[in-house]
N, CA, C and O atoms as a GROMACS GRO file, in nm:
protein
  224
    1UNK      N    1  -0.079  -0.736  -1.131
    1UNK     CA    2  -0.116  -0.782  -1.000
    1UNK      C    3  -0.235  -0.699  -0.953
    1UNK      O    4  -0.237  -0.576  -0.966
    2UNK      N    5  -0.334  -0.768  -0.898
    2UNK     CA    6  -0.455  -0.701  -0.851
    2UNK      C    7  -0.464  -0.709  -0.700
    2UNK      O    8  -0.411  -0.801  -0.637
    3UNK      N    9  -0.533  -0.612  -0.642
    3UNK     CA   10  -0.552  -0.609  -0.498
    3UNK      C   11  -0.622  -0.736  -0.451
    3UNK      O   12  -0.588  -0.790  -0.346
    4UNK      N   13  -0.719  -0.784  -0.526
    4UNK     CA   14  -0.792  -0.904  -0.488
    4UNK      C   15  -0.698  -1.024  -0.477
    4UNK      O   16  -0.711  -1.106  -0.386
    5UNK      N   17  -0.602  -1.034  -0.570
    5UNK     CA   18  -0.505  -1.144  -0.564
    5UNK      C   19  -0.425  -1.137  -0.434
    5UNK      O   20  -0.400  -1.239  -0.371
    6UNK      N   21  -0.386  -1.018  -0.395
    6UNK     CA   22  -0.308  -1.003  -0.271
    6UNK      C   23  -0.393  -1.034  -0.149
    6UNK      O   24  -0.343  -1.094  -0.053
    7UNK      N   25  -0.519  -0.995  -0.151
    7UNK     CA   26  -0.608  -1.028  -0.039
    7UNK      C   27  -0.626  -1.179  -0.028
    7UNK      O   28  -0.625  -1.235   0.082
    8UNK      N   29  -0.642  -1.245  -0.140
    8UNK     CA   30  -0.654  -1.391  -0.140
    8UNK      C   31  -0.525  -1.454  -0.089
    8UNK      O   32  -0.529  -1.548  -0.009
    9UNK      N   33  -0.411  -1.404  -0.134
    9UNK     CA   34  -0.282  -1.457  -0.090
    9UNK      C   35  -0.268  -1.448   0.061
    9UNK      O   36  -0.226  -1.544   0.126
   10UNK      N   37  -0.303  -1.335   0.118
   10UNK     CA   38  -0.293  -1.316   0.263
   10UNK      C   39  -0.383  -1.416   0.336
   10UNK      O   40  -0.341  -1.474   0.436
   11UNK      N   41  -0.503  -1.436   0.287
   11UNK     CA   42  -0.596  -1.530   0.352
   11UNK      C   43  -0.541  -1.672   0.347
   11UNK      O   44  -0.544  -1.743   0.447
   12UNK      N   45  -0.489  -1.714   0.231
   12UNK     CA   46  -0.432  -1.848   0.219
   12UNK      C   47  -0.312  -1.863   0.311
   12UNK      O   48  -0.297  -1.965   0.378
   13UNK      N   49  -0.226  -1.762   0.315
   13UNK     CA   50  -0.108  -1.768   0.400
   13UNK      C   51  -0.146  -1.777   0.548
   13UNK      O   52  -0.086  -1.854   0.623
   14UNK      N   53  -0.243  -1.700   0.589
   14UNK     CA   54  -0.286  -1.700   0.730
   14UNK      C   55  -0.349  -1.833   0.770
   14UNK      O   56  -0.325  -1.884   0.880
   15UNK      N   57  -0.430  -1.889   0.680
   15UNK     CA   58  -0.500  -2.013   0.714
   15UNK      C   59  -0.417  -2.138   0.683
   15UNK      O   60  -0.442  -2.245   0.738
   16UNK      N   61  -0.320  -2.123   0.594
   16UNK     CA   62  -0.236  -2.237   0.558
   16UNK      C   63  -0.306  -2.340   0.472
   16UNK      O   64  -0.262  -2.455   0.463
   17UNK      N   65  -0.416  -2.300   0.409
   17UNK     CA   66  -0.493  -2.394   0.329
   17UNK      C   67  -0.575  -2.319   0.225
   17UNK      O   68  -0.648  -2.225   0.257
   18UNK      N   69  -0.562  -2.361   0.100
   18UNK     CA   70  -0.642  -2.300  -0.006
   18UNK      C   71  -0.789  -2.337   0.013
   18UNK      O   72  -0.878  -2.254  -0.009
   19UNK      N   73  -0.814  -2.460   0.054
   19UNK     CA   74  -0.953  -2.504   0.074
   19UNK      C   75  -1.021  -2.422   0.183
   19UNK      O   76  -1.134  -2.375   0.164
   20UNK      N   77  -0.955  -2.404   0.297
   20UNK     CA   78  -1.013  -2.325   0.406
   20UNK      C   79  -1.031  -2.179   0.364
   20UNK      O   80  -1.132  -2.116   0.396
   21UNK      N   81  -0.932  -2.126   0.294
   21UNK     CA   82  -0.940  -1.987   0.249
   21UNK      C   83  -1.056  -1.969   0.151
   21UNK      O   84  -1.130  -1.871   0.159
   22UNK      N   85  -1.071  -2.063   0.059
   22UNK     CA   86  -1.181  -2.055  -0.038
   22UNK      C   87  -1.315  -2.053   0.034
   22UNK      O   88  -1.405  -1.977  -0.002
   23UNK      N   89  -1.328  -2.136   0.135
   23UNK     CA   90  -1.453  -2.141   0.211
   23UNK      C   91  -1.481  -2.006   0.278
   23UNK      O   92  -1.592  -1.954   0.270
   24UNK      N   93  -1.379  -1.950   0.344
   24UNK     CA   94  -1.398  -1.822   0.413
   24UNK      C   95  -1.420  -1.706   0.317
   24UNK      O   96  -1.490  -1.610   0.350
   25UNK      N   97  -1.361  -1.715   0.198
   25UNK     CA   98  -1.374  -1.608   0.098
   25UNK      C   99  -1.499  -1.624   0.012
   25UNK      O  100  -1.532  -1.536  -0.067
   26UNK      N  101  -1.568  -1.737   0.028
   26UNK     CA  102  -1.689  -1.766  -0.049
   26UNK      C  103  -1.660  -1.773  -0.199
   26UNK      O  104  -1.735  -1.721  -0.282
   27UNK      N  105  -1.549  -1.840  -0.232
   27UNK     CA  106  -1.514  -1.866  -0.372
   27UNK      C  107  -1.484  -2.015  -0.384
   27UNK      O  108  -1.461  -2.082  -0.283
   28UNK      N  109  -1.485  -2.067  -0.505
   28UNK     CA  110  -1.456  -2.209  -0.523
   28UNK      C  111  -1.305  -2.232  -0.506
   28UNK      O  112  -1.224  -2.143  -0.533
   29UNK      N  113  -1.271  -2.351  -0.462
   29UNK     CA  114  -1.129  -2.386  -0.443
   29UNK      C  115  -1.053  -2.382  -0.575
   29UNK      O  116  -0.942  -2.330  -0.579
   30UNK      N  117  -1.110  -2.437  -0.685
   30UNK     CA  118  -1.037  -2.428  -0.812
   30UNK      C  119  -1.013  -2.284  -0.857
   30UNK      O  120  -0.907  -2.252  -0.911
   31UNK      N  121  -1.111  -2.198  -0.835
   31UNK     CA  122  -1.096  -2.057  -0.872
   31UNK      C  123  -0.984  -1.990  -0.792
   31UNK      O  124  -0.903  -1.915  -0.847
   32UNK      N  125  -0.980  -2.018  -0.664
   32UNK     CA  126  -0.876  -1.961  -0.578
   32UNK      C  127  -0.738  -2.015  -0.617
   32UNK      O  128  -0.640  -1.940  -0.621
   33UNK      N  129  -0.731  -2.144  -0.645
   33UNK     CA  130  -0.603  -2.204  -0.687
   33UNK      C  131  -0.554  -2.140  -0.816
   33UNK      O  132  -0.435  -2.112  -0.831
   34UNK      N  133  -0.645  -2.117  -0.910
   34UNK     CA  134  -0.608  -2.054  -1.037
   34UNK      C  135  -0.558  -1.911  -1.014
   34UNK      O  136  -0.461  -1.868  -1.076
   35UNK      N  137  -0.625  -1.839  -0.926
   35UNK     CA  138  -0.583  -1.702  -0.894
   35UNK      C  139  -0.443  -1.702  -0.834
   35UNK      O  140  -0.362  -1.615  -0.867
   36UNK      N  141  -0.414  -1.798  -0.746
   36UNK     CA  142  -0.281  -1.806  -0.684
   36UNK      C  143  -0.175  -1.843  -0.789
   36UNK      O  144  -0.063  -1.791  -0.785
   37UNK      N  145  -0.210  -1.932  -0.884
   37UNK     CA  146  -0.116  -1.966  -0.991
   37UNK      C  147  -0.085  -1.845  -1.078
   37UNK      O  148   0.030  -1.822  -1.116
   38UNK      N  149  -0.189  -1.766  -1.110
   38UNK     CA  150  -0.167  -1.645  -1.191
   38UNK      C  151  -0.076  -1.547  -1.117
   38UNK      O  152   0.013  -1.487  -1.178
   39UNK      N  153  -0.097  -1.531  -0.987
   39UNK     CA  154  -0.013  -1.442  -0.909
   39UNK      C  155   0.131  -1.492  -0.908
   39UNK      O  156   0.225  -1.414  -0.924
   40UNK      N  157   0.150  -1.623  -0.889
   40UNK     CA  158   0.285  -1.680  -0.893
   40UNK      C  159   0.350  -1.654  -1.029
   40UNK      O  160   0.468  -1.618  -1.036
   41UNK      N  161   0.275  -1.673  -1.137
   41UNK     CA  162   0.330  -1.651  -1.272
   41UNK      C  163   0.366  -1.505  -1.294
   41UNK      O  164   0.470  -1.474  -1.352
   42UNK      N  165   0.280  -1.415  -1.247
   42UNK     CA  166   0.308  -1.272  -1.263
   42UNK      C  167   0.432  -1.230  -1.186
   42UNK      O  168   0.510  -1.147  -1.233
   43UNK      N  169   0.449  -1.287  -1.066
   43UNK     CA  170   0.563  -1.249  -0.982
   43UNK      C  171   0.689  -1.327  -1.017
   43UNK      O  172   0.800  -1.284  -0.984
   44UNK      N  173   0.672  -1.440  -1.084
   44UNK     CA  174   0.787  -1.522  -1.123
   44UNK      C  175   0.847  -1.599  -1.007
   44UNK      O  176   0.965  -1.636  -1.012
   45UNK      N  177   0.769  -1.622  -0.902
   45UNK     CA  178   0.817  -1.699  -0.786
   45UNK      C  179   0.709  -1.795  -0.739
   45UNK      O  180   0.590  -1.772  -0.762
   46UNK      N  181   0.752  -1.901  -0.674
   46UNK     CA  182   0.659  -1.995  -0.614
   46UNK      C  183   0.624  -1.941  -0.475
   46UNK      O  184   0.712  -1.922  -0.392
   47UNK      N  185   0.496  -1.917  -0.450
   47UNK     CA  186   0.453  -1.856  -0.325
   47UNK      C  187   0.423  -1.958  -0.216
   47UNK      O  188   0.438  -1.928  -0.097
   48UNK      N  189   0.382  -2.079  -0.255
   48UNK     CA  190   0.344  -2.180  -0.158
   48UNK      C  191   0.405  -2.314  -0.193
   48UNK      O  192   0.425  -2.346  -0.311
   49UNK      N  193   0.434  -2.393  -0.091
   49UNK     CA  194   0.470  -2.534  -0.110
   49UNK      C  195   0.340  -2.610  -0.106
   49UNK      O  196   0.266  -2.605  -0.007
   50UNK      N  197   0.310  -2.682  -0.212
   50UNK     CA  198   0.187  -2.759  -0.217
   50UNK      C  199   0.213  -2.898  -0.159
   50UNK      O  200   0.309  -2.966  -0.196
   51UNK      N  201   0.126  -2.938  -0.067
   51UNK     CA  202   0.137  -3.071  -0.008
   51UNK      C  203   0.002  -3.139  -0.015
   51UNK      O  204  -0.102  -3.074  -0.011
   52UNK      N  205   0.004  -3.270  -0.025
   52UNK     CA  206  -0.120  -3.347  -0.029
   52UNK      C  207  -0.160  -3.384   0.113
   52UNK      O  208  -0.075  -3.412   0.197
   53UNK      N  209  -0.288  -3.383   0.138
   53UNK     CA  210  -0.341  -3.427   0.265
   53UNK      C  211  -0.393  -3.568   0.245
   53UNK      O  212  -0.477  -3.592   0.158
   54UNK      N  213  -0.345  -3.661   0.325
   54UNK     CA  214  -0.388  -3.799   0.313
   54UNK      C  215  -0.488  -3.827   0.424
   54UNK      O  216  -0.455  -3.818   0.543
   55UNK      N  217  -0.609  -3.862   0.385
   55UNK     CA  218  -0.714  -3.893   0.481
   55UNK      C  219  -0.716  -4.042   0.507
   55UNK      O  220  -0.708  -4.123   0.415
   56UNK      N  221  -0.727  -4.077   0.632
   56UNK     CA  222  -0.731  -4.220   0.668
   56UNK      C  223  -0.867  -4.258   0.716
   56UNK      O  224  -0.890  -4.374   0.751
   0.00000   0.00000   0.00000
């Protein structure tokens, strides 16, 4: 586990959105999602409930 992963986790948790967190952190959304998946795998727990946003 790296400090950067934890900082990213906190940002995603506070904002409630990987997309918004990626924007604020100046990283790509796929990169941030991959980092969160690695953290989940390292910890052996699911950290977030993923939901789809439906745009009308």
